[in-house]
N, C-alpha and C positions, 0 to 999 in steps of 0.2 A: 307155284309157279304153273301157272299155264304156257304149253306147247304150243304158238301161232307162228310160228317164221323158221321155215328147213331153210341153211345154207351152204353149201350149194348145191340144185339138181343138180350134174356137170351135165355139159353140150356136147358132145362126140365131135373130136378132130373132123370125120367127115361131115360131120353136118356142116362144118364150116369151111371147108371145101368141097362142096359137093360132089363129093367123088366116093366111088366104093358102093358099099349100100344103105347109101346115107337119108333114101327116104324111109327104111325101114328103121332108120334110128329114129328117124321121127315120127316114126307112130308108136314108137318102145316107149319115145314123151311121155308123147298127149296120156298113155298107159300111166306111166306112172303122173300126170298130176290127177288122173283118178286115184290112184290109190294114196298118196297124200290127203289128196281132202276127203276121202275116207275116212278117214283118220283123225279127220280139225282139224287139218296147219286151213289156217287162211293166205300165207304170204313164200313166194317157193321164187329165189333168189340164182340167180344164176349169173354165169359173165360169157362173155363173146372172144376172148383174146387167146388169139390164137399159141397153142404148143404151152407157152409160158403164164401160171394166173400172176403172178407178181414179179419185180427182180429188187433186190440192194443187194451190195457188192462189201456190206460189212453185216453182222448179226451180233456185236456187242460191243457197239464203240457207246466210250466214258464218257460219262455228262462232267460235268462239276462239281455234282454235288456224290458225282461216285455210280450214282444209278445204268445201267447198262440200255444204250437206244438202236433200233436200228436204223440205220444210214446207204443212203444212194453217192459213190463218187464221179463222178464225170470219168476223170482221169482212168478212173484205173479199169472206171468199166470197157472205156475204150482197149486199154490195154490186154486183156479177156478177150474180147471179141479181134485183134488184132495180130496178138503174140501168143495169144494161148489156144483161142480155140482155129483160131488163122481162118476167118469166116475168106472163100474167095468172091472176090469185089467190094468186101468190108469199105478201105479208101474209101471209097467217093459217096460211105455217108458224112465223113468226117470231116472238117477244116483244118487245113497243114498246121496249121497252132495247134487244134483241138489233139491232134496224130507224134507232135512236141513234141507236147506236152504228156502224154497218154506213155512216146518214148523214155524219158524220163522218169518218172513214174515208173515204169517197169523193171527201168535200170535198176530205180532202188530197192528195190524188191526183193529181202534173203524165197532161198525154193520154196521155205513153210509158208509165209507169205502168197506166196503164187499159189500152194499146195490149197490154202485157204477159199483164195477165193475163187478159184475154181467150183470148190466148194459151194460157196454159197451164192454164187451167180447163179447156183440150176437150182436152189432149192423152192423153186415156183414147178419145179416139173413133178406132173404127175411120177410119183412113185417114189422121190426124191428121197429115199431110205437107203439105196442100192448108188453104186456109179457111177452114172455114162459114161461114155469114153464122148472123144470128140468126133470119131465118125457114126458115131447112134446120134449123136444131134446136128451135127450138118445133113443127115438124111433127114431129119426131123424136119431141117429148118429148107432143104430140097423143094418137101413134097410142096411149097406154097409157093415154087416158081411161081410166076404170071402174076399172083393172087394180088392184086392192088387197094388201097384202101376200096379205091369206086367198088371189086367185084364182092369183097368181106363183106362190104353194108349190103348191097344187094342179098347174099345169103341171108344175112341177118334177116330182113327183110322178108323171107320168101319163109323161113320159120321162123318169124313171129307170126304171121298170117293165117302161119297152121295150126299153133297151137294156140293162141290167140282168144281162137272158137269155145277149144275146146275147154280151156281155164275159166271161161266165162262161166261155158254150160255149168262145172260144178262148184266155181264158186268160191275160186281163189285170183291173186293177183299177182302177176307176174313183175320180177323187182327187177332189172337189171343193173350190177355189178360194175360203176365207168371200172375204165383200162388201168392197171399202178404198176409202173406210173403210165402217167397219159400222154405217150411220147411213144413214136415208133422205137423199137430197140430188136438187132438182129437181124435187121433186114422185114423186123413182121412189121403189115401194118398194125395201126393199133385204130378202131374206129368210135370208141368211146369215151375221149378224153372233154371233149366243150359240151356248149349251153346249144349251140345248130346242131353237133351229131346228137343228139337228149331230145331234140327235136326233131329233127327227122326220122328217127323210130319209132317216135309215138307218132309216129306221122302218117309212117307206113301200116300201123294196124291200128285206128284210132279204135280204144277201148278203154275203160274205164280199170278191166284185166292188164292191160299192159305200159307199164311203170315202171317207178324209178327206184335200185335202194341209191338212198342219195349220199357217197362217200365224200367228202369234208376233206381225207387228210389226201385220196386220191386230186380230186380235183383242186383241190389246195394246193399241188405240187406246180398247177403253171396261176403265174399272175397278170393273165389274161381274162380267167375269170373271174366273176363277178359272185361268188357265192350267194351272199341277202339276196343280189337280185334275182341267183336262180332259186336260190327260197320260192319269192313271192311267185314269182313267173310260172314255175312247172310245179310248184308245191300239189294242186289237185289230183297230180302224180304218182306222189311221192309216199310209198310202201312202207319203205324201210329206212333205217338211219342208220348210218357208222359218222361217228361224233369223234372223230381225233383230226390233232393238227401237227405240219408240217415245217419246218424252217429252210427256206432254200435260196441261196446265195446267189449273184451274178456268173459263176460260173458253175451252172445247173448243176448242186450238188443238195441233196436234202438231206433231211435227221426226221426219227419222226419226234415230238417235241411235245416240252406237256402237254395236254388238254386242254388249257385256256389262255395260252402264249409263245402258239408260234405265225406264220403269218397270215390266218384265217382271222377273223375279228368273230370271232366262237360268243359271243352278247349278240354282235350284230346276228348272226345267223340262227340262232337256240331263240331267238325275239322273232323273226320270221318265221318260225317254225310256228311256234307259241297261237302268232295269228292265224296262220295258216288250220294250226288244227281247230282257234280254235269256230274258223267259216267253215270247215267242213265238218261241224260235229263228231271228230275223230282223234283219240290220242294213237301215234303214229309211233308202231314197234320203234326201238333206238336200241344201242349197245357202242361203250365207249371202246371202239375199234382200237388194237397194239395198245402196250403202254410201257411205259420202263420197267424191265429189271430192278431191282432194289432191295432192299433190306432182306428179310432171311433169303428172299426166290433169291437170290444174289450166288446164294452156295446148291440152288436146287439146279439140275438140267431142266430146262420149256422151251415148248415152241417157239421162236425165236415172235419175238409182239405180242406173245400167250401167258404172260407169267402172270398170276392175278395178283397180287399188293397192288401194281400198277396200274390193273383195270381196272381195280378199285377205288383207290384211289382217282381217278379219272370219273368215273360214275359216278360218286360225291360231290363232286366239281359239278360236275353236268349237269343230274339233280338239282345242287345246291345253286345254279345257276337258271335255272329252266322256274323252281320253285319262286327266286328272289322276281325276276320277269313277270311268270304269272301273276304274282298280287300286287302287283305296278301299276298290273294292269286292268285293273278290277274297278 
């Protein structure tokens, strides 16, 4: 096997906020790009999500077949925000109906369930093997006071204009991962959630080196994202693929579905990907992101979403789908 993609090369929080010694951190990032290029790597994946990389309320949701999946329950998340974290001003982010549902959900929880919810919601924090206190989390959130979506986008665009010329120089391609989930959480802005967001960041630093990690799971949580159309329109800028599927409902909940069976039409997406690769004359690196914990892996301790058997199943399904589509186009 050949290692061509590194994920992730983390972006310092001071770069995202443009505070402290952020310009030096950008210089350090440039040197990191030179270093990974010298090792033969071709694609650098990163994200610009404030504080939390991802968010789920349950990491072992039981599926009908007995496997375990990642799950985001909106009422439980709002209950965490309002009644466990007690974030100041959080009520203004939710409707009266949502708050009522969260109150009912919280009242139904045992102390053990509340503790599990607390742990699960913070797994996306760096260093989350240790338990953060509510005050530590609130202190981190306060560092983003005054930074809205537009301000955070300006900081991302500044970062891109600084690093993309270096990426060009050393022959690596940048691939930004979208927000997970693709909407604001805990009052933090999210700025890589839609096709328009992707277009804006590409336009901010026009270059073949400025591109996307196209994650169908993250973009697919939003019903207003047309994933096959996004691949068709943005395909020249896709340098890495995360193919996974989610199933959402009208209440704002979603879970990690089988790779071919969620809301995303994976056949249509892969067909567009094959078309793009043929047009560009490249093979875009892909991985079957996330997977159900199943079979023998149910007896093992695994990192949420990354048990071996479920991902290998997804890989087999996706490779078969790609092969079938490719053969049909010959």
